N, C-alpha and C positions, 0 to 999 in steps of 0.2 A: 503494499500499500505505500509505499514510499515514492513510486514515480509519477510522474503528471500525466500519465495516459488516461484517458477517459474510462471510467468504469461502466460499463454496459451492465441495465439490469438484467438480473438472472445469471450472470456470470458468477461462478465460484472459485476462489480460492483455496489452497491447502492442501495437506497439512502443511505447517512451519512455524515460525515464531512470529510472537505478537509484534504487530507493527510500532513504529516510535509513538503515534498518536494513541493506540490502544493501550500502551503501556501508562503513556501519561495520565490518561482519562481513567484507569482502573486505579492507579496511585492516588489519584485525588479522591475517587469514589472510597477508598479506604483510609483515608485520613482519619486520624484521632486515635484514641486510647481504648484499652480494654482488650480480655482474651479472644473474645471473637475476632476482633479486627486484627490483630496478632495472628492468630491462625490464618485468615484469610490474606495477610501480608505473606505468611510462609507459602501459601497456596501459588500466589500470584509470582513470587521469586520461581517457582519452577512449571509456570503455567505454559502452554503451548497451543497454537491454534489447531483445531480440528478441521474447520471450515470457515469461509468468510463469503458470506453470498451479498453482492452488491443490488439495492433495489433503483438505484437512480435518484434518490434523495437520502441514502445513507448506505448503512450496511448493516448485516446481522453476523456476528462471529461467536461460533462455539468454541468454548474452550475445553481443554482437557488438563487435569491435574493428576499426576502421578499416585497411584492408590497409597504409597507409603507416606504421603503426605496426610496428616489426620483432618477429618472432616470437622466442622466445628457443630457442637451439639445443638440443638434446636433453641436450648434455654439460653444459650449464649449468641444466638445469632443476632447481628447488631440490624438497626432499622437504616438501611441504606436511601440515599435520596438520589435524585438524577444530578447529573454534572451538566454544566453549559461550557459551551466554547465558542470563541467568536473567530471569525474567518472574514478577511476583506472583502470577498465575492457574495456574502450572505448578508442579507438585510437583518436578520434577526440571528441569535445564537442559536447553534446545533444543541440538542440535547442527546444525553447519552444514559443508557438505564442498564444496570446489572441484575442479572438474574442469578439467584442460588439456586441448587438441586442439592437436597441431602446434606447440607453444610459444605457444599463446595461450590467454586466459582463454576459457572456453567454459560451462560449467554450474556455478551455484551451487545447492546442493540444502540445503534446512531441514526439520526433524520434530523433533518432541515426541515422546518416549517413554510420554507418559500422557496421557490426555484429548484436547482438540481444541487447534488452533492459536488463540491468543487474537486477538481481532478488533483490539486496540488496541495495534498493533506500538512505539507511542513508548514504552511502560514496561519494554521489554528493554533488559538491561544486557549489553554484549558483554564477556566475561571475558578474551578475548584469548589 
């Protein structure tokens, strides 16, 4: 996701490493203290991309975490809020949501509210 070639809707990439944007967004999503966040940060350190599907207005990244990295018990799961990121080609900030499944990082969803997803993701500024 680092290059500036247009992403056609329906195109799927992967497996592979998280992009710089994905890693920055996930780091911002997991900002804070607590056992649950610490465990999710440990998962992020070893997370990889299973697949990344482009929609034209964003993407959906399915994430894999090695089985030896512990899951977060349900009682310790943090409440995660969306993260926003600005881009010079977007009139409004893009939004990023993280889904957890069984206490593990599972899916990162990104979308913009107006226009198409910018080809050059290096210009995103994550708001945190």
